[in-house]
C-alpha positions as CSV (number, residue, x, y, z in Angstrom):
1,M,-25.5,24.3,-17.0
2,A,-21.4,25.1,-17.7
3,D,-19.7,24.5,-21.1
4,T,-17.3,21.8,-20.9
5,Q,-13.4,23.3,-20.8
6,I,-10.3,21.7,-21.0
7,F,-7.1,22.4,-18.6
8,E,-4.2,21.1,-20.3
9,P,-1.5,20.9,-17.7
10,E,1.8,19.5,-19.3
11,G,0.0,18.6,-22.2
12,R,-2.7,16.6,-20.4
13,A,-6.4,17.1,-21.7
14,I,-8.5,17.3,-18.5
15,P,-11.9,18.2,-19.2
16,Y,-14.1,20.1,-16.5
17,A,-17.5,22.3,-15.9
18,D,-17.4,24.8,-13.2
19,D,-21.1,26.1,-11.8
20,K,-19.8,28.3,-9.7
21,V,-22.4,29.8,-7.0
22,A,-22.1,31.0,-3.2
23,G,-22.6,27.4,-1.8
24,P,-20.5,24.7,-0.5
25,T,-18.0,23.3,-3.3
26,L,-18.5,19.4,-4.4
27,V,-16.3,18.2,-6.8
28,L,-18.0,15.3,-8.8
29,L,-16.2,12.5,-10.8
30,P,-17.7,10.1,-13.8
31,G,-17.7,6.4,-13.7
32,L,-15.6,4.3,-15.8
33,G,-15.5,4.5,-19.0
34,L,-18.1,7.9,-19.2
35,N,-17.6,11.8,-19.1
36,I,-18.9,14.3,-17.5
37,S,-22.1,14.9,-19.2
38,Y,-24.2,12.0,-17.7
39,L,-23.9,14.3,-14.3
40,G,-25.4,16.9,-15.8
41,P,-28.4,16.7,-14.3
42,L,-27.6,15.6,-11.0
43,A,-25.3,18.8,-11.1
44,H,-28.1,21.1,-12.0
45,A,-30.0,19.6,-9.3
46,L,-27.4,21.0,-6.8
47,V,-26.7,23.9,-8.6
48,E,-30.4,24.8,-8.1
49,E,-29.7,24.5,-3.8
50,D,-26.8,26.9,-4.3
51,F,-24.0,24.6,-4.2
52,H,-20.6,25.1,-6.6
53,I,-20.6,22.0,-8.2
54,V,-17.6,21.3,-10.3
55,R,-17.9,18.3,-12.4
56,I,-13.9,17.0,-13.5
57,G,-13.7,13.8,-16.3
58,P,-10.5,12.0,-17.0
59,R,-8.1,12.9,-19.3
60,H,-8.5,11.3,-22.8
61,P,-5.2,9.5,-23.9
62,S,-3.6,11.6,-26.7
63,S,-0.5,9.2,-26.9
64,A,0.8,5.7,-25.6
65,A,2.8,7.7,-22.2
66,D,-1.2,8.1,-21.4
67,Q,-1.8,4.5,-21.1
68,D,1.2,4.6,-18.7
69,V,-1.0,5.8,-15.8
70,T,-1.8,4.7,-12.2
71,M,-4.6,6.0,-10.0
72,H,-2.2,8.7,-8.5
73,D,-2.1,9.9,-11.9
74,L,-6.0,10.4,-12.0
75,A,-6.0,11.7,-8.5
76,Q,-3.2,14.3,-9.7
77,D,-5.6,15.7,-12.6
78,V,-8.4,16.3,-10.4
79,A,-6.3,18.3,-7.9
80,D,-4.5,20.2,-11.0
81,V,-7.6,21.3,-12.0
82,M,-8.8,21.9,-8.3
83,R,-5.9,24.1,-8.0
84,H,-6.7,25.8,-11.3
85,L,-9.9,26.9,-10.1
86,G,-8.8,28.3,-6.9
87,I,-10.0,25.8,-4.5
88,G,-8.8,25.1,-1.6
89,S,-10.8,22.5,0.2
90,A,-13.9,21.0,-1.2
91,W,-16.0,17.6,-0.9
92,V,-14.8,15.3,-4.0
93,G,-16.9,12.2,-4.8
94,G,-17.8,10.3,-7.4
95,H,-19.8,7.5,-9.0
96,A,-18.4,4.0,-8.6
97,F,-14.7,4.0,-10.2
98,G,-15.3,8.0,-9.7
99,G,-15.3,7.8,-5.9
100,S,-12.5,5.6,-6.1
101,V,-10.6,7.9,-7.8
102,A,-12.0,10.2,-5.2
103,R,-10.5,8.3,-2.4
104,A,-7.2,8.6,-4.1
105,V,-7.3,12.4,-4.4
106,S,-8.0,12.2,-0.3
107,L,-5.1,10.0,0.2
108,D,-2.6,12.1,-1.9
109,H,-3.8,15.7,-1.0
110,P,-5.8,15.8,1.9
111,E,-5.2,19.3,2.4
112,L,-7.8,19.4,-0.9
113,V,-10.5,17.5,0.4
114,S,-12.8,18.3,3.0
115,G,-14.8,14.9,2.7
116,V,-15.7,12.2,0.5
117,L,-18.5,11.1,-1.7
118,L,-19.5,7.7,-2.9
119,L,-22.2,6.8,-5.2
120,G,-21.6,3.6,-4.8
121,V,-18.6,2.0,-3.2
122,E,-16.6,-0.4,-5.8
123,G,-15.0,-3.3,-4.6
124,A,-12.1,-5.1,-5.4
125,E,-13.8,-6.1,-8.9
126,L,-13.6,-3.4,-11.6
127,T,-16.9,-1.8,-12.4
128,D,-18.1,-1.2,-15.9
129,E,-20.5,1.6,-16.0
130,L,-19.8,1.9,-20.0
131,H,-22.0,-1.2,-20.5
132,A,-24.3,-0.7,-17.7
133,E,-28.2,-0.4,-18.1
134,G,-27.0,0.9,-21.5
135,S,-30.1,2.7,-22.4
136,E,-30.1,5.1,-18.9
137,I,-26.4,6.7,-20.5
138,P,-26.5,8.8,-23.8
139,E,-23.7,7.2,-26.5
140,Q,-22.1,10.8,-26.2
141,A,-21.1,10.1,-22.7
142,R,-19.2,7.2,-23.6
143,D,-15.6,6.3,-24.3
144,A,-14.2,3.0,-24.7
145,A,-10.6,4.3,-25.0
146,V,-10.8,6.6,-21.1
147,E,-12.6,3.4,-20.2
148,S,-8.7,1.3,-21.2
149,L,-6.9,4.0,-19.5
150,Q,-8.8,4.2,-16.5
151,R,-8.8,0.4,-16.0
152,G,-5.0,0.0,-16.6
153,A,-4.4,2.5,-13.8
154,Q,-6.7,0.7,-11.5
155,Q,-4.8,-2.4,-12.3
156,A,-1.6,-0.9,-12.1
157,T,-2.2,0.6,-8.4
158,P,-2.2,-1.3,-5.2
159,E,-6.0,-1.5,-3.9
160,L,-5.1,-0.1,-0.6
161,E,-3.7,3.2,-2.4
162,W,-7.0,4.0,-3.7
163,S,-9.3,2.0,-1.9
164,S,-8.3,3.2,2.0
165,L,-9.9,6.0,4.1
166,A,-7.8,9.2,4.5
167,P,-7.8,9.8,8.5
168,A,-10.6,11.9,9.9
169,V,-12.3,12.5,6.5
170,P,-15.7,11.9,6.7
171,V,-17.4,10.1,4.0
172,L,-20.8,10.1,2.8
173,V,-22.2,7.0,0.7
174,V,-25.5,7.4,-1.3
175,Q,-26.3,3.5,-3.4
176,G,-28.7,1.9,-5.2
177,A,-30.6,-0.3,-3.0
178,E,-31.0,-3.1,-6.4
179,D,-27.3,-2.0,-7.4
180,R,-25.4,-5.4,-9.0
181,M,-21.9,-3.7,-10.1
182,T,-21.3,-1.8,-6.7
183,P,-23.7,-3.6,-4.2
184,P,-24.9,-2.0,-1.3
185,A,-23.0,-4.6,1.4
186,N,-20.0,-2.6,0.1
187,G,-21.1,0.4,1.6
188,E,-22.1,-1.4,4.7
189,Q,-19.0,-2.8,4.7
190,L,-17.0,0.4,4.4
191,R,-19.7,1.8,7.4
192,A,-18.6,-1.0,9.7
193,S,-14.7,-0.1,9.4
194,A,-15.1,3.4,10.3
195,P,-18.8,3.8,11.9
196,D,-17.3,7.2,13.5
197,R,-16.9,8.9,10.2
198,V,-18.8,6.8,7.4
199,S,-22.4,7.9,6.8
200,V,-24.7,5.4,4.1
201,V,-27.9,6.4,2.7
202,S,-29.7,4.0,0.3
203,V,-32.0,5.1,-2.8
204,E,-34.9,2.9,-2.6
205,G,-35.7,0.5,-6.2
206,A,-32.1,2.3,-7.9
207,G,-29.8,0.3,-9.8
208,H,-26.3,1.1,-10.3
209,L,-27.0,3.7,-12.6
210,F,-29.0,5.8,-9.9
211,P,-27.0,8.8,-10.2
212,V,-29.3,9.2,-13.5
213,T,-32.6,7.3,-13.3
214,H,-32.8,8.9,-9.1
215,V,-31.7,12.3,-9.6
216,G,-33.7,13.8,-6.8
217,A,-33.6,10.7,-4.2
218,T,-29.2,11.1,-5.0
219,A,-29.3,14.8,-4.6
220,W,-31.4,15.3,-1.5
221,P,-29.1,13.4,1.1
222,I,-26.1,15.2,-0.1
223,E,-28.2,18.4,0.0
224,D,-28.5,17.8,3.7
225,Y,-25.4,16.2,4.5
226,L,-23.0,19.0,3.2
227,D,-25.3,21.4,4.7
228,W,-25.0,20.3,8.0
229,D,-21.5,19.6,7.8
């Protein structure tokens, strides 16, 4: 897998890893308070099937100014890395909070997003991947400072500005059937709001950290859907 690199537009330190192959491009964003490392096994599974996978992490707060951000700023970070890598349009998705950032990217930068992947659908309540089922997430993937920045960004942004669906953009929801933090009802509610373009796949027996605990079952619907798309 590709090593993590840092892109620093205007002093913002944005980590990313680019596993470039000649296939459909998918940008993956991690959950709240987590870096891109825990998404490595899922990225590897998709790269093995010839998908171009770019993992983009949250900027690391280096000053007081970094604590005063919104979801629009986090979406801009993703867009800046995509443009830096020469990605014209791609599926953009993420796990829980990362999926909320992906939705903000699709709303703020529609020219960059051909589809949205949601690995669990956040509702009005903030998720807490940092402390969820802790044994499944390595300690080195956790970052409380990043969590604080992200919580502040979500609280500073009206919900509709990150939870809405961009017009005409297809959405694939993959969710854990036993997920208590981003419960399956959230995905079903999203599908009911736009049944013509929201598809939902449940991973049986899986909790909130299904992208880690059920890598194969998470990867296959992504492979099928993006190949078809």
